[in-house]
C-alpha positions as CSV (number, residue, x, y, z in Angstrom):
1,M,0.2,0.2,0.2
2,K,1.5,3.5,-1.0
3,V,0.2,6.6,0.9
4,I,1.1,10.4,0.2
5,I,0.5,12.5,2.9
6,V,0.3,16.3,1.9
7,G,1.4,18.4,4.8
8,G,4.1,17.5,7.2
9,V,3.0,19.6,10.2
10,A,0.9,18.4,13.3
11,G,-2.1,16.4,11.3
12,G,0.1,15.2,8.6
13,A,3.2,14.5,11.0
14,S,1.0,12.1,13.1
15,C,-0.9,10.6,10.7
16,A,2.3,9.7,9.1
17,A,4.2,8.1,12.3
18,R,0.9,6.8,13.7
19,L,0.6,4.9,10.0
20,R,3.9,3.6,10.4
21,R,3.8,2.0,13.6
22,L,0.6,0.3,12.5
23,D,1.8,-0.9,9.4
24,E,5.4,-1.8,8.8
25,T,4.7,-2.4,5.1
26,A,3.1,0.6,4.1
27,Q,5.0,2.8,1.8
28,I,4.8,6.5,3.0
29,I,5.3,9.6,1.5
30,M,5.0,12.7,3.4
31,V,5.6,16.2,1.2
32,E,6.0,19.7,2.6
33,R,6.0,22.7,0.9
34,G,8.2,24.5,3.4
35,P,11.9,23.8,4.5
36,Y,10.8,22.1,7.4
37,V,8.7,19.3,8.7
38,S,7.0,18.7,12.1
39,Y,7.7,21.9,13.5
40,A,6.1,23.7,17.0
41,N,3.9,26.7,15.0
42,C,2.4,27.6,18.4
43,G,5.7,28.5,19.6
44,L,6.7,31.0,16.7
45,P,5.7,34.5,18.7
46,Y,7.7,33.3,21.5
47,Y,10.9,32.9,19.4
48,V,10.1,36.6,18.3
49,G,9.8,37.2,21.6
50,G,13.2,36.0,22.4
51,L,11.4,33.5,25.2
52,I,12.6,30.7,22.8
53,E,16.1,31.5,22.0
54,K,17.0,29.1,19.5
55,Q,15.3,28.3,16.0
56,S,16.1,24.5,16.4
57,S,13.8,24.5,19.5
58,L,10.9,24.8,17.2
59,L,11.6,21.8,15.0
60,V,9.7,19.1,16.8
61,S,11.4,16.6,14.4
62,D,13.3,16.8,11.2
63,V,13.4,14.8,7.9
64,K,16.1,12.7,9.1
65,T,14.2,11.5,11.9
66,F,11.1,10.5,9.7
67,Q,13.4,8.7,7.3
68,G,15.6,6.7,9.7
69,Q,13.2,6.3,12.9
70,F,10.0,5.6,10.7
71,A,11.4,4.7,7.2
72,I,8.7,7.4,6.0
73,D,10.3,9.5,2.7
74,A,10.0,12.9,4.4
75,R,10.4,15.7,1.5
76,V,10.6,19.2,2.6
77,N,10.2,22.1,-0.2
78,C,7.8,19.4,-2.0
79,E,4.3,21.5,-3.2
80,A,1.3,19.1,-4.4
81,I,-0.3,21.2,-6.8
82,K,-2.8,18.7,-8.4
83,I,-4.7,15.5,-8.0
84,A,-6.4,13.1,-10.2
85,P,-8.6,11.1,-8.5
86,E,-9.4,8.6,-11.5
87,Q,-5.9,8.0,-12.1
88,K,-5.2,8.2,-8.2
89,T,-1.9,10.1,-8.8
90,I,-0.6,13.7,-7.5
91,D,1.8,16.0,-9.2
92,L,4.3,17.1,-6.4
93,R,6.6,20.6,-7.3
94,N,10.0,21.1,-6.1
95,T,9.8,24.5,-5.3
96,L,13.5,25.3,-5.3
97,T,14.0,24.1,-8.8
98,G,10.3,23.8,-10.6
99,E,10.8,20.4,-11.3
100,V,7.3,18.7,-11.5
101,I,6.7,14.5,-10.7
102,T,3.5,12.8,-10.9
103,E,3.2,10.1,-8.3
104,S,0.6,7.6,-7.7
105,Y,-1.1,6.3,-4.5
106,D,-3.4,4.1,-3.2
107,K,-4.3,6.2,0.0
108,L,-4.0,10.1,-0.4
109,V,-4.4,12.7,3.0
110,L,-4.8,16.1,2.6
111,S,-3.1,17.9,5.9
112,P,-2.5,21.4,4.0
113,G,-3.6,23.3,7.0
114,A,-4.7,27.3,6.9
115,A,-3.3,30.1,5.8
116,P,-3.0,33.3,7.5
117,I,-6.1,36.1,6.2
118,R,-4.4,39.0,4.1
119,P,-7.0,41.4,3.4
120,N,-7.2,43.1,0.3
121,L,-5.5,46.4,2.1
122,P,-3.9,48.8,0.1
123,G,-0.2,48.4,0.8
124,I,-0.3,44.8,2.6
125,D,2.5,44.1,0.5
126,L,4.9,46.7,1.4
127,P,8.2,45.6,3.2
128,G,7.8,45.7,7.1
129,V,4.0,44.0,6.5
130,F,4.1,40.0,8.2
131,S,2.0,37.3,8.9
132,V,2.7,34.6,11.1
133,R,2.5,31.1,9.9
134,T,6.2,29.2,9.5
135,V,9.5,29.4,11.0
136,P,10.7,31.5,7.7
137,D,7.9,34.2,8.4
138,V,9.3,34.7,12.2
139,I,13.0,34.4,11.0
140,A,12.3,37.4,8.4
141,I,10.3,39.5,11.4
142,K,13.3,39.0,13.9
143,E,15.5,40.2,10.8
144,W,13.5,43.3,10.0
145,L,13.3,44.2,13.7
146,G,16.8,43.5,13.8
147,A,18.2,45.8,10.4
148,N,15.6,48.5,10.5
149,Q,16.2,51.6,13.1
150,S,12.8,53.5,14.2
151,L,11.4,56.0,11.6
152,S,8.0,56.5,13.6
153,G,9.6,59.3,15.6
154,M,8.6,58.4,19.2
155,E,11.3,59.5,21.6
156,S,12.0,58.9,25.2
157,Y,14.6,60.9,26.9
158,T,16.8,58.7,29.5
159,G,19.7,61.5,30.7
160,F,21.1,63.2,28.3
161,Q,20.6,60.3,25.9
162,T,17.7,60.2,23.2
163,V,16.3,56.9,22.6
164,I,14.2,56.4,19.7
165,K,11.5,53.5,20.6
166,K,10.2,51.4,18.1
167,R,6.4,51.0,17.5
168,A,4.0,48.2,16.2
169,V,0.7,47.6,14.9
170,V,-1.0,44.5,15.5
171,I,-4.0,43.7,13.3
172,G,-6.4,41.2,15.0
173,G,-7.3,40.1,18.6
174,G,-7.0,36.2,18.2
175,F,-4.5,33.6,19.2
176,I,-1.6,35.0,16.8
177,G,-2.6,38.9,17.3
178,L,-2.1,38.4,20.9
179,E,0.6,36.7,21.7
180,M,2.6,38.8,18.9
181,A,1.8,41.8,20.5
182,E,2.8,40.2,24.0
183,N,6.0,39.0,22.4
184,L,6.7,42.6,20.8
185,L,5.8,44.5,23.9
186,H,8.5,42.2,25.5
187,L,11.2,43.5,23.3
188,G,10.5,46.9,24.3
189,L,8.6,48.1,21.4
190,D,5.6,50.2,21.4
191,V,2.4,48.2,20.7
192,T,-1.2,48.9,19.2
193,L,-3.2,45.6,19.0
194,I,-6.4,47.0,16.2
195,Q,-9.4,44.7,16.8
196,R,-12.5,45.1,14.0
197,D,-14.7,43.3,16.4
198,S,-16.3,44.8,20.0
199,Q,-14.0,42.4,21.9
200,I,-10.8,39.7,21.6
201,I,-10.9,36.5,21.7
202,G,-13.9,35.3,19.8
203,P,-14.5,32.1,21.7
204,I,-15.3,33.2,25.0
205,D,-18.4,35.4,25.6
206,P,-18.1,39.3,25.8
207,E,-17.9,39.9,29.7
208,M,-15.2,37.4,30.3
209,A,-13.0,39.4,27.1
210,R,-13.4,42.6,29.1
211,Y,-11.0,41.0,32.0
212,C,-8.6,40.2,29.3
213,E,-8.7,43.5,27.4
214,R,-8.3,45.4,30.7
215,F,-5.7,43.2,31.8
216,I,-3.6,43.6,28.6
217,T,-4.1,47.3,28.7
218,E,-2.4,47.9,32.1
219,K,0.3,45.9,30.6
220,G,0.8,48.7,28.3
221,I,-0.8,47.3,25.3
222,H,-3.0,50.2,23.1
223,L,-5.9,48.5,22.3
224,L,-8.6,49.9,20.0
225,L,-11.9,47.9,19.7
226,N,-14.4,48.3,17.0
227,T,-11.7,49.6,14.3
228,E,-11.0,48.5,11.2
229,P,-7.8,49.2,9.1
230,A,-8.4,50.8,5.5
231,S,-4.8,51.0,4.5
232,I,-1.1,50.9,5.1
233,Q,1.0,53.2,3.6
234,K,4.9,55.2,3.6
235,N,5.0,58.5,5.0
236,V,7.4,61.2,3.8
237,K,10.1,59.9,6.1
238,G,9.4,56.1,4.4
239,A,8.3,55.0,7.9
240,L,4.8,52.7,7.4
241,E,1.3,54.4,8.8
242,V,-1.9,52.4,9.3
243,V,-4.7,54.2,8.6
244,T,-8.3,53.0,9.8
245,K,-11.8,53.7,7.9
246,A,-12.3,56.3,11.3
247,G,-9.5,58.3,9.6
248,E,-7.1,57.6,11.9
249,V,-3.1,57.7,11.4
250,Y,-1.0,55.0,13.4
251,P,2.8,55.3,12.7
252,T,5.0,52.2,12.8
253,D,7.7,50.3,12.1
254,I,6.3,46.9,11.8
255,V,2.7,45.6,11.0
256,V,1.9,42.1,11.9
257,L,-1.3,40.5,10.8
258,G,-3.3,38.3,13.1
259,I,-6.5,38.4,12.1
260,G,-7.6,34.7,11.4
261,V,-6.5,31.9,9.2
262,R,-8.6,30.5,6.3
263,P,-9.0,26.6,5.2
264,E,-6.5,25.8,2.1
265,T,-8.5,24.0,-0.1
266,E,-7.2,24.6,-3.7
267,L,-5.4,21.5,-4.2
268,A,-8.6,19.9,-2.6
269,K,-10.4,21.7,-5.3
270,T,-8.5,20.0,-8.4
271,A,-9.8,16.6,-6.9
272,G,-13.4,17.7,-6.8
273,I,-13.7,17.1,-3.1
274,E,-16.4,18.7,-1.2
275,I,-16.0,21.9,0.3
276,G,-18.6,22.9,3.1
277,Q,-20.4,26.0,3.9
278,R,-17.7,27.4,6.4
279,G,-15.3,27.0,3.9
280,G,-13.3,24.0,4.8
281,I,-13.0,20.4,3.2
282,R,-15.9,18.2,4.2
283,V,-15.1,14.7,6.0
284,D,-17.3,12.2,8.0
285,D,-16.0,11.1,11.2
286,Q,-13.5,8.7,9.7
287,M,-11.8,11.5,8.1
288,R,-13.0,10.6,4.5
289,T,-13.6,13.1,2.1
290,N,-16.3,12.6,-0.8
291,Q,-13.7,11.1,-3.1
292,P,-12.6,7.3,-2.5
293,D,-9.4,6.8,-0.8
294,I,-8.6,10.6,-0.2
295,F,-8.5,11.9,3.7
296,A,-8.3,15.0,4.7
297,V,-7.3,16.3,8.2
298,G,-6.4,19.5,10.6
299,D,-7.1,22.8,10.1
300,A,-8.1,22.6,6.5
301,I,-11.2,20.7,7.2
302,E,-14.5,21.2,8.6
303,V,-15.6,19.2,11.8
304,K,-18.5,18.8,13.8
305,D,-18.9,20.8,16.6
306,F,-19.6,18.1,19.6
307,M,-21.9,20.4,21.5
308,T,-24.4,21.6,18.7
309,G,-23.5,19.3,16.0
310,E,-23.0,22.1,13.6
311,W,-20.0,22.7,10.8
312,S,-17.5,24.8,12.6
313,L,-13.5,25.3,11.5
314,I,-11.2,24.9,14.5
315,A,-8.0,25.7,14.1
316,L,-6.2,24.0,16.7
317,A,-3.2,21.4,17.5
318,G,-4.8,19.2,19.5
319,P,-7.6,18.1,17.2
320,A,-5.4,18.1,14.4
321,N,-3.2,15.4,15.6
322,R,-6.2,13.4,17.0
323,Q,-7.5,13.7,13.4
324,G,-4.3,12.5,11.7
325,R,-3.9,9.4,14.1
326,I,-7.9,8.4,13.1
327,A,-7.2,8.8,9.5
328,A,-4.3,6.1,9.9
329,D,-6.2,3.7,11.8
330,V,-9.0,3.7,9.0
331,I,-6.1,3.5,6.3
332,A,-4.5,0.9,8.6
333,G,-8.1,-1.2,8.7
334,R,-9.0,0.0,12.3
335,D,-12.8,1.4,13.1
336,S,-11.6,4.6,14.7
337,R,-14.1,8.1,14.7
338,Y,-13.8,11.7,15.4
339,R,-16.2,12.7,18.4
340,G,-16.3,16.2,17.4
341,T,-14.4,19.2,18.4
342,Q,-15.5,21.0,21.6
343,G,-13.0,23.9,21.2
344,T,-11.0,23.6,24.1
345,A,-8.1,26.3,24.3
346,I,-5.9,28.3,26.1
347,I,-3.7,31.5,25.5
348,G,-1.4,32.7,27.6
349,L,-1.4,36.5,28.3
350,F,1.8,38.5,30.1
351,G,1.7,35.8,32.8
352,A,-1.8,34.9,33.0
353,A,-4.0,32.6,31.2
354,C,-7.6,32.5,29.4
355,A,-8.9,29.4,28.3
356,W,-12.5,27.9,27.4
357,T,-14.4,24.8,26.7
358,G,-17.6,23.6,25.4
359,I,-20.4,26.0,24.3
360,N,-20.1,29.5,25.1
361,E,-23.3,31.7,25.5
362,K,-23.3,33.7,22.5
363,T,-23.6,30.4,20.4
364,L,-26.6,29.4,22.8
365,K,-28.3,32.9,22.0
366,R,-27.7,32.4,18.2
367,L,-29.3,29.1,18.5
368,G,-32.4,30.4,20.0
369,D,-31.5,27.9,23.1
370,T,-33.0,29.0,26.4
371,D,-32.8,26.2,28.4
372,Y,-29.5,27.3,30.2
373,E,-27.9,29.1,33.1
374,K,-24.8,30.4,34.0
375,V,-22.7,31.1,37.1
376,Y,-19.8,33.4,37.8
377,I,-17.3,32.6,40.6
378,Y,-14.4,33.5,41.5
379,P,-12.3,31.4,43.6
380,N,-8.5,31.5,44.8
381,S,-6.7,29.0,42.8
382,H,-4.9,27.5,45.8
383,A,-5.5,27.7,49.2
384,G,-5.9,31.0,50.3
385,Y,-3.7,30.7,53.6
386,Y,-0.7,29.2,51.5
387,P,1.5,32.1,49.9
388,G,1.1,32.9,46.1
389,A,-2.8,32.3,45.8
390,K,-4.4,34.2,42.8
391,M,-7.9,35.0,42.3
392,L,-9.7,32.9,39.0
393,A,-12.8,34.2,37.2
394,I,-14.7,31.3,36.0
395,K,-18.0,31.3,34.0
396,C,-20.0,27.7,34.0
397,I,-23.0,27.4,31.6
398,F,-25.1,24.7,32.2
399,R,-28.9,23.2,31.6
400,K,-31.8,24.4,33.3
401,S,-33.5,21.2,32.7
402,D,-30.7,18.3,33.5
403,G,-27.8,20.4,34.9
404,R,-25.6,18.9,31.9
405,V,-22.4,20.8,31.8
406,L,-22.4,23.4,28.5
407,G,-19.3,24.9,28.8
408,A,-16.8,27.2,31.0
409,Q,-14.5,29.6,30.5
410,A,-12.0,30.9,33.1
411,L,-9.0,33.2,33.2
412,G,-6.4,33.8,36.0
413,Q,-2.5,34.3,37.0
414,D,-2.8,30.4,38.4
415,G,-4.5,27.1,37.9
416,V,-6.4,28.0,34.7
417,D,-5.4,25.0,32.6
418,K,-6.0,22.3,34.8
419,R,-9.5,23.7,35.5
420,I,-10.4,23.9,32.1
421,D,-9.1,20.6,31.3
422,A,-11.2,19.5,34.1
423,F,-14.3,21.0,32.9
424,A,-13.4,19.4,29.4
425,M,-13.3,16.0,30.4
426,A,-17.0,17.1,32.1
427,I,-18.3,17.7,28.9
428,Q,-16.9,15.1,27.1
429,F,-18.1,12.4,29.1
430,G,-21.9,14.2,29.6
431,A,-21.5,15.1,33.2
432,T,-23.6,17.2,35.4
433,V,-23.1,20.1,37.8
434,Y,-24.4,17.3,40.1
435,D,-21.2,15.4,38.9
436,L,-18.8,18.3,39.4
437,E,-20.0,18.6,43.0
438,E,-19.1,15.0,43.6
439,T,-15.9,14.9,41.9
440,E,-12.9,14.0,43.7
441,L,-9.6,16.5,42.8
442,T,-6.3,16.3,44.0
443,Y,-5.8,19.0,46.9
444,A,-3.0,20.4,48.8
445,P,-2.5,23.9,50.0
446,Q,0.1,24.7,47.5
447,F,-2.1,23.4,44.6
448,G,-5.5,23.7,45.6
449,S,-8.7,24.0,48.1
450,A,-10.6,21.4,49.6
451,K,-13.0,22.4,47.7
452,S,-11.8,22.9,44.0
453,P,-12.8,25.6,42.2
454,V,-14.4,22.7,39.8
455,N,-16.5,21.4,42.7
456,F,-17.4,25.1,43.8
457,A,-19.0,25.9,40.0
458,G,-20.9,22.7,41.0
459,M,-22.2,23.4,44.1
460,V,-23.1,26.7,43.0
461,A,-25.0,25.4,40.0
462,A,-26.6,23.2,41.9
463,N,-27.6,24.9,44.3
464,I,-29.4,27.0,41.8
465,L,-31.1,23.8,39.9
466,R,-32.7,22.7,43.9
467,G,-34.2,26.1,44.3
468,D,-31.7,26.7,47.0
469,M,-30.1,29.9,45.7
470,P,-32.1,31.9,43.2
471,I,-30.2,34.0,40.8
472,T,-30.0,36.9,38.6
473,H,-27.5,38.9,36.2
474,W,-26.5,42.5,36.2
475,D,-28.6,42.9,33.1
476,Q,-32.1,40.9,34.7
477,I,-32.1,43.4,37.4
478,G,-35.1,45.3,35.9
479,D,-37.0,47.4,38.7
480,G,-35.8,44.8,41.6
481,F,-34.9,46.1,44.9
482,L,-31.0,46.0,45.5
483,L,-29.4,44.9,48.6
484,D,-25.8,45.0,48.9
485,V,-24.5,42.9,52.1
486,R,-21.1,44.6,51.7
487,H,-19.2,45.9,54.7
488,A,-19.4,49.9,54.5
489,E,-16.1,50.8,53.8
490,E,-15.9,48.4,50.8
491,L,-19.0,50.9,49.5
492,A,-16.2,54.1,49.8
493,V,-14.2,52.5,47.0
494,E,-17.4,51.5,44.6
495,S,-21.2,51.4,45.2
496,V,-24.2,50.9,42.8
497,P,-26.6,53.7,43.3
498,G,-29.9,53.2,44.3
499,A,-28.9,50.1,46.7
500,L,-29.7,49.4,50.1
501,N,-26.6,48.8,52.3
502,I,-27.0,46.4,55.2
503,D,-23.7,44.5,56.1
504,L,-24.4,40.8,55.8
505,V,-23.6,40.6,60.2
506,H,-26.5,42.9,60.8
507,L,-29.0,41.7,58.3
508,R,-31.0,39.8,60.5
509,D,-31.9,42.1,62.8
510,N,-32.8,44.9,60.0
511,L,-35.0,43.0,58.5
512,D,-37.9,45.5,58.9
513,Q,-36.4,47.6,56.2
514,L,-37.1,45.3,53.5
515,P,-40.1,45.0,51.1
516,R,-42.3,41.4,51.5
517,D,-43.8,42.4,48.3
518,R,-40.8,42.5,46.1
519,Q,-38.1,40.8,44.5
520,I,-34.9,41.4,46.6
521,L,-31.9,41.3,44.4
522,V,-28.7,40.7,46.9
523,F,-24.9,41.4,46.1
524,C,-21.7,41.6,47.6
525,R,-18.2,41.6,46.1
526,S,-18.1,38.0,44.8
527,G,-21.7,36.1,45.5
528,Q,-20.7,34.4,48.4
529,R,-21.9,36.6,51.1
530,A,-25.0,37.3,48.9
531,H,-25.9,33.8,49.1
532,Y,-25.2,33.6,52.8
533,A,-28.0,36.4,52.6
534,V,-30.5,34.9,50.2
535,R,-30.5,32.2,52.4
536,I,-31.6,34.1,55.2
537,L,-34.4,36.1,53.7
538,M,-35.8,32.9,52.0
539,Q,-36.2,31.1,55.3
540,H,-38.1,34.7,56.6
541,G,-40.3,34.5,54.0
542,F,-38.8,37.1,51.4
543,Q,-38.3,36.8,47.8
544,A,-34.6,36.9,47.1
545,S,-32.3,36.3,44.4
546,N,-28.3,36.4,44.1
547,I,-26.7,38.7,41.4
548,S,-24.3,36.0,40.3
549,G,-20.2,37.3,40.4
550,G,-21.4,40.2,42.7
551,M,-19.2,43.5,42.0
552,M,-16.9,41.6,40.2
553,S,-19.1,40.6,37.4
554,Q,-20.8,43.8,37.1
555,S,-17.6,45.6,36.4
556,V,-17.7,43.6,32.9
557,F,-21.3,43.5,32.6
558,L,-21.6,47.1,32.5
559,R,-18.2,47.2,31.0
560,K,-16.7,49.6,33.7
561,D,-12.8,51.0,32.5
562,T,-11.6,50.5,35.9
563,V,-12.4,48.5,38.8
564,P,-10.8,48.9,42.3
565,G,-9.4,45.2,43.2
566,T,-9.1,44.0,39.9
567,L,-9.3,40.4,38.8
568,Y,-5.4,40.5,38.5
């Protein structure tokens, strides 16, 4: 059996290595149009920033390893340009010499990935404008930054010396945009990040994105939301300028495009392979395309969303690797199937992290799904009495009807990854918030708390579903009676107009100040004291509910720019 794999990164490399482990007799050819195979493209921004010092550190494997350890014919600088499915052949072009050869195949696997989006902006091809996809891309960025003195004219004065500080404009607020912004700032550049949408990090909900936006602004990123570039040009000094549609001009020494990626499907189209509505190669749960003996994996394909069943595009290395393994299994005669993608992901931000899994509230609203509730909690990353505990912000979304966990989002400076990993496993196995209550997780004071944040989310959600804690949110308060149960000194820092303040410790002695004919909406700083207050009020015959997340969530629901006691 002769198998040709197009693409030598993530999905393609995983498929090749897995297939060799399953079939020692197969002839396997893996082609990659770039100069490297199996490199860590997720680490590219950190090479620019110097956190990854050696270029070689980005290379997970190389041609010699594939040829020697796996007996795989790995070819770099080799581009697949045309497929003839009837003849079962593929044309391969040497990108250095231009020579084209034709290879036959028994099975063909496409893993071409996704290309950075380069919008049709005037000036987008000017020197100094970069995309980030490959190792040569980031080498070029480092060379540009090293070779070019600042032309943008931003001066800072240190003693008697004038220091010209370089500027960067990053376009796009997703993974690449944010990671490049952070690393350019780390290099000492003055960084402006332009985002067309009203939030950064599209897979999370707007109120959770507010925390991240506030955080990166505090770190020194100039963030422009709801801003769209119109052109890139050179000024009279020869410096680059980014001009927005509003007419604002941002001088810069480098422009980095992090707008997103688009599936590479041109090769697939030459074979008559079906392209889905989202623009990716359409495959079944065994990674088969509509053409016999042709499979596809990775960023170029459309996959079923594990939660909604909708077709989606998920450009993540984890799913790509699993898809590559499944394609290899099927080619080797095994009955492997892909369950779908739930979009579990994480991004690092200046020593903090934001992570998510499952379905977000935006999607539920788009689908018209009203059978859900959400909670906001702000636990410590580990026991508060042990040094170094950091606050987490967690949003958990679950079914009102049966408590099934639908999605989770978290951010903070410690322990974000392991909490979202726990939620991801819960979602994968159809767990409910009642299961989260009972989940037994590791505990020692330096690693967590006896009541893990994951347990805590389940307990709060289960209290809601059992009727022990009616809940509301800041965008649902209407004409409810607002009761603030914080200490008086907290009000000197921030307060809510019209709210009655009765400290929790004095609540039982002041119940006569509260109406019995109105819904009492109770809040504190994060929700815990409000829960205690709601339990008191309900048992004294009052209609009461907890405003989830208290003042911590109010700051992002109502888009306050500054909040004392910020999350970070």
